[in-house]
N, C-alpha and C positions, 0 to 999 in steps of 0.2 A: 813341271818346267823350272828350270834356274832361273833366278833373277837376272834382268839385263846389265850389265855391267855400267857404268855412270862413265859419263864423258871423258873424263881424264883418263880412265882405264882404258878406255876405248882408243883413243890417241897413242898411248904407250904401245899397245898392240898394233897399230897401223905403223908405226914406226918400226918395229921390230920386224913386220913383213916386208916392208919397202926399202929395209936397210938404211934408215933415216938415225943416226945416232945424237942429233943436236935435241935437245931437250923442246925448242921453241918451233921444230919441224912442223909443219902442219900441211894437209894435203890442199890443192887450190877449192876455193868454194865454187860452185858453178853462179853465173851471174846472177839468175832470178834471186837465189837464196841471200846471194851477197847483197844486193839491192835490199834486201827486205831488213838485213841485219844491219845496215847502213841506217834505213829510216828507224829502225828500231832504237839504235845507238843516238840517233838526232833527235830524237822524240823524248827519249829520256829526261836530258836535263831539262827540257821545257816541261814535264811533268812535274819533275822536282821544283822549279820555279814557282808553277802554279800551286804546288801545294805548300810551299811557304809562305805565298802570300794568301791563302785562304787560313794557315795557322794565324799568321800575325793578323787577319781581320778578325778572325775568332778572338784574338785576345782583347783586340778593340772593341769587339761587342761587348767584352764581358766589363771591360773598365767602363764604360758608358750605361751599361745594365747598372753596375754597382754603384756610380754615381748617380744614377737617376732613383735608384732605390733609397739612397740617403737623402737625396731633396725631398722624396715622398714623404719621411720619416719625418725630416725639420719641417715639411709644409703643415703635417699633421700636428706637432707640435706647436707651431705659430697659429696653427687654426684656433686649437686648444686654448693659448694665450688671448688670443682676439676675442673669443667668445665671453673669458672673463674681463675684458676689457670693457666690450659691450655690457655685460651687468653692470660695471660700476658706473659707466657714461650716464647710464637711465637713473643712475642715482645720484648725479651729479648735485642737486642741490645740496645735499649733506656734504657730500666729499668731493670739493672743487681741487684740494689739493691732491686726491688720490688720483685724479683724471691726468691731472699734471704729470705725475710719475706715469702711468700708464700710456700716455703720446711719447713719452721719450723710449719706453719699451718697446711698443709698438715702430717705431722709428729705427730702433736697433735691429727689429726683424725683419722689416723692410729692407735695411742693408745686407742682413744676412741673405735673404731671400734674391737681391741683386748679385750677391758675391757668389751664390749657387747657379744663379743663370748664366753667370761668365763662365765658370767652369764648366759647365753644361756645354756651352758654345764652343767653347776649346775643344772640348772630349768631342763634340759631334763633329769640328773640322777636321780632327784625327781621324775619325772613322769613317768620312768622305774621303780622305786622302787614301785610307786602305782600301774603301770600295772601290776606288778607281784603279787602284793597284791591282785589283782581283778581277778586273775586265766586266765580263756578262756577269759572271758570279756574284759581283757584289753590287749589282744594280740595285737590289731590294733594299739592300743596308745603305745605298747612296739616297733612297726616298726617305727613308725613317731619320736618316743624318740631316736631310736638309728640314723635315718638320721638326725635330730635335732644335735646330738652329733657330728657327722661327719661333717657337714657342719659348727659348731662352731670351731670344730677344724682347717679344711682348711682355715676358715676366718681369723682365729689368725695368723695361719703360713704365710697365705700371705700378712696378714697388715704387719707382723714383715717385712716380705721381700721387701715389697714396702717401708717402711718407711726407710730400710737401703737402697734402692736403691736412694731414693730421697736425703736422707742426702748426699749421695756420689754425687748424680748431683749437689748439692747445693755448694758441695767446689770447682767442676770442673766449676760452673759457675761464681765464685769469680776469676778463674785463666784465665778466658777469655770468652767471648760472643759466641765462636766457639764451644761449647757444647750446644748449646741449643736446638739442635735437641735430643740429649739424654734426657736431663730433658722434653722435648715434650714427647718421648716414655715413658718416666716413669708415665707422668701423665695421659697418655692415658691409660694404664694399669691399673692404679687407680680406671680412671673411669668407663672403662670396668667390674672391680672386684666389685667395689660398685653398679652397674649397676645390677648385675649379684645377687649380694646378697642381694639388696632389691626386685628382682624378685623371689626369691627363700623364701626371705621372707614372701612374700604375699602369696606365695603358701603353705606355711607352716603353715600359720594364718587362710588361709581356711581350709586346712586338721584337724587342730586342732578345728576350730568350728565346722565341723562335727563330728568329734570323740567324742566333748562335748555333741552334739546330740544326739548321738549315745548313750553315755553311762547315758544320762539323762532318755532315752527312757527306758532304761534297768532298771534304777531306779525306774522309775513308775512302772513298770512291777513286780519288787519285792514287793513294796508297795500293788498292786493290789493281790499278791499271798499269803500277808501273811492275808489281811482282808479275802481272800477266807477260809484261814485255820482254822481262827477265827470262819468266821461262819460255817465252816463245824465242828468245836467242838461243837457250840451252836446245831445244827442240831442234833448232837450226843447225847447229852443230851437230848432235845426234844424225840427223837425217845426212848432213853432207856425209859424215863416215859411212853411213849405211850406204850412199850411192858409190862411194869410193871403193866398198867393197865388192858393190854389184858390179861395178867396171871390171875390178880387177878378175871376178868370177868368170865375167864373158870373155877376158881377154884369154884366160886358162884355157877356158872352153874352146874358144875357139882356136887356140894353139894346138891342143889336145885333137881337135878334129881334123885339122890340117895335117899333122904327124901322122894319125891312122889312114886319111885317104892316101901320103906318101907311102906308108907301108903296105897297102892294098896295090897302090899300083906297081 
């Protein structure tokens, strides 16, 4: 069996049969098929818009995930610095000057954590905006973004509080070695905070990767739906041509039957 000609070739044959020389000449499309084609044409832009929104959401998730991973690395570095500071504070009796330097370093670390928290908060807001644009598909991302914003706000507040505590403890150490215990407690608190921040950052990074995979899968499905819609439109055109051919054949058969009846009469 020879392969079925494509739609443009069949349109050309139809124009030859019906004596239509205009290249844009097409047979009338039956109303049910025309309605289906119109619906498909209306849905195509919507599918493209949703696909674009999903792509933007995927990009926003990737940016938040990368920033969270960076925050996790810096939090681990800060934790290691704090551990070293704790050891030095415990030896404050012999190294009061070293404690002053360590408190300044911890203050800078707290400032770095606060800056990271601010950047994470901004990225979380952007992710929430993209999630809102994605509609129903972005609901999970919206929840994650809200959790990121809450974590960033808490981290920034706690980092500032710890920085204040460390500064105050540093002043006390210069007054005497008897306040070493207070500095040690502050360092322990900062170490616990940084460790918890690193753990939460890791969990958020994993959640972001899972959400990115989910949105990416939805994006692929939207592409598939768009292709199906285009294929349906092509099939509708081919079906229209076939129906026109069948109608023509029926008309020719009816005319032949009428001629035969008149000749026999």
